[in-house]
C-alpha positions in Angstrom: 9.9 3.5 -11.4 7.0 5.5 -12.8 4.8 7.8 -10.3 1.7 5.9 -11.3 3.5 2.7 -10.1 4.7 4.2 -7.0 1.1 5.7 -6.0 -0.3 2.2 -6.7 2.0 0.6 -4.3 1.6 3.3 -1.5 -2.2 2.9 -2.0 -2.0 -0.8 -1.9 -0.4 -0.9 1.6 -2.0 1.9 3.3 -4.6 1.1 5.9 -6.5 4.3 5.4 -7.2 6.8 2.4 -4.2 8.9 1.4 -4.4 12.7 0.5 -2.8 14.2 -2.7 -0.7 16.4 -0.5 0.5 13.3 1.6 1.1 11.3 -1.7 3.2 14.3 -3.0 5.6 14.4 -0.1 5.8 10.5 0.0 6.8 10.5 -3.7 8.8 13.7 -3.7 6.6 15.1 -6.3 4.3 18.2 -6.9 0.8 17.7 -6.0 -0.3 18.7 -9.5 1.7 15.7 -10.9 0.1 13.4 -8.3 -3.2 14.4 -9.2 -2.7 13.9 -12.9 -1.2 10.3 -12.1 -4.1 9.5 -10.0 -6.6 10.6 -12.6 -4.8 8.2 -14.9 -4.8 5.3 -12.4 -8.7 5.8 -12.0 -9.1 5.5 -15.8 -6.8 2.4 -15.7 -8.8 0.8 -13.1 -12.2 1.4 -14.5 -11.0 0.1 -18.0 -9.3 -3.2 -16.9 -12.0 -4.9 -15.0 -9.5 -5.7 -12.3 -10.2 -7.2 -8.8 -9.1 -3.8 -7.4 -10.6 -0.4 -7.6 -9.4 3.0 -7.0 -11.7 5.1 -5.2 -11.8 9.0 -4.5 -13.5 10.9 -2.1 -12.6 14.7 -2.2 -8.8 14.8 -2.3 -8.4 11.2 -0.4 -7.8 8.3 -2.5 -7.7 4.5 -1.7 -7.4 1.2 -3.3 -10.2 -1.3 -2.6 -11.6 -4.4 -3.9 -13.8 -4.4 -6.7 -17.5 -4.0 -5.9 -18.3 -7.0 -8.0 -16.4 -9.3 -5.6 -18.0 -7.8 -2.5 -20.0 -11.0 -1.2 -16.8 -13.1 -1.7 -14.6 -10.5 0.1 -17.2 -10.0 2.9 -17.3 -13.8 3.5 -13.5 -13.9 3.5 -13.3 -11.1 6.1 -15.9 -12.6 8.3 -13.8 -15.7 8.6 -10.6 -13.4 9.0 -12.2 -11.3 11.8 -14.0 -14.1 13.7 -11.6 -16.9 13.6 -8.3 -17.5 15.7 -5.7 -15.1 15.3 -2.5 -16.4 13.4 0.8 -16.5 15.2 2.1 -13.4 13.4 -1.0 -11.5 14.5 -0.6 -12.6 18.0 3.0 -11.7 18.0 2.2 -8.2 16.5 -0.7 -7.6 18.9 1.7 -8.6 22.0 4.2 -6.1 20.7 1.5 -3.4 20.4 0.3 -4.3 23.7 3.6 -4.0 25.5 5.2 -1.3 23.4 2.2 0.8 22.3 1.5 3.2 21.3 3.8 2.2 18.5 4.3 3.2 14.8 4.0 0.8 12.0 7.5 1.1 11.0 8.8 0.4 14.5 6.4 -2.7 14.4 7.9 -3.7 10.9 11.2 -3.4 12.3 10.7 -5.6 15.4 8.8 -8.2 13.4 11.3 -8.0 10.5 8.4 -8.0 8.0 5.6 -5.5 6.6 2.7 -5.6 9.2 0.2 -3.8 7.2 -2.3 -6.7 6.6 -1.7 -7.8 10.2 -2.6 -4.2 11.3 -5.7 -4.0 9.0 -6.8 -7.4 10.6 -6.3 -6.2 14.1 -8.3 -3.0 13.4 -11.1 -4.8 11.9 -11.5 -7.0 14.8 -11.5 -3.9 17.3 -8.2 -5.2 19.0 -6.2 -2.1 18.3 -7.0 1.5 17.5 -5.2 4.0 15.3 -4.4 7.6 16.4 -2.4 10.1 14.5 0.6 11.8 16.6 0.9 15.3 15.4 4.4 15.6 17.0 5.7 12.6 15.1 3.4 13.3 12.0 2.6 9.4 11.8 -0.1 7.1 13.0 0.5 5.1 16.1 -1.3 1.9 17.2 -2.4 0.9 20.6 -4.7 -1.9 22.0 -8.3 -0.8 22.5 -10.4 -1.0 25.7 -12.1 -3.9 24.3 -8.9 -5.9 24.1 -8.1 -5.0 27.9 -11.7 -6.1 28.7 -11.3 -9.4 26.8 -8.2 -10.3 28.8 -10.1 -9.8 31.8 -7.6 -7.1 33.2 -8.3 -3.6 34.6 -5.6 -1.7 32.7 -2.7 -2.6 30.2 -0.1 -2.4 32.9 -1.6 -5.5 34.6 -0.1 -7.6 31.7 2.7 -9.9 33.1 6.0 -8.4 33.2 4.6 -5.2 31.6 6.8 -2.7 33.6 9.9 -4.6 32.8 9.0 -5.2 29.1 7.5 -1.8 28.5 10.5 0.3 29.8 13.3 -1.8 28.2 15.0 0.3 25.6 16.8 -2.6 24.2 13.8 -4.7 23.6 13.5 -3.6 19.9 17.1 -4.4 19.2 17.0 -7.7 20.9 13.8 -8.7 19.2 15.2 -7.5 15.8 18.4 -9.6 16.4 16.3 -12.7 17.5 14.1 -12.2 14.4 17.0 -11.9 12.0 18.7 -15.1 13.6 15.4 -17.1 12.9 15.1 -15.9 9.3 
């Protein structure tokens, strides 16, 4: 797989802009090679009139929708952020509420699928927040104060069976096994 392809995939699933150094670490290449591949990707996206666009801000890059489609995307996102939550979104939100702060990879493991789009949707709705954990060197997700207020509880530990479900170390293993049995 080419470096450009790897970078494009990472930028597609990333929830936030990624820096050159971070992309270099993720692809196990030198920052200079990443910069060159990103420059090629910028040219590619400008030339192909795609529905996607690669944007650069300093040394941060993000794959976004093309500006020509802004009104269409805005209408879609309005429906996505104001309509009812899907069953997968409710499942992810429940896991984040009971097990948060939780890393995306842990959430993916529990649910058995990539949760990047679900996380994006929950972030857009203001139900969860993202915080970088310097110790673990990764982003962690937790429910917001707005989510707690919406539920009408004073604190997250007021959720039913919170202590039991939050403390169970085998919960992830059990949920993964249940998820695999269903699939």
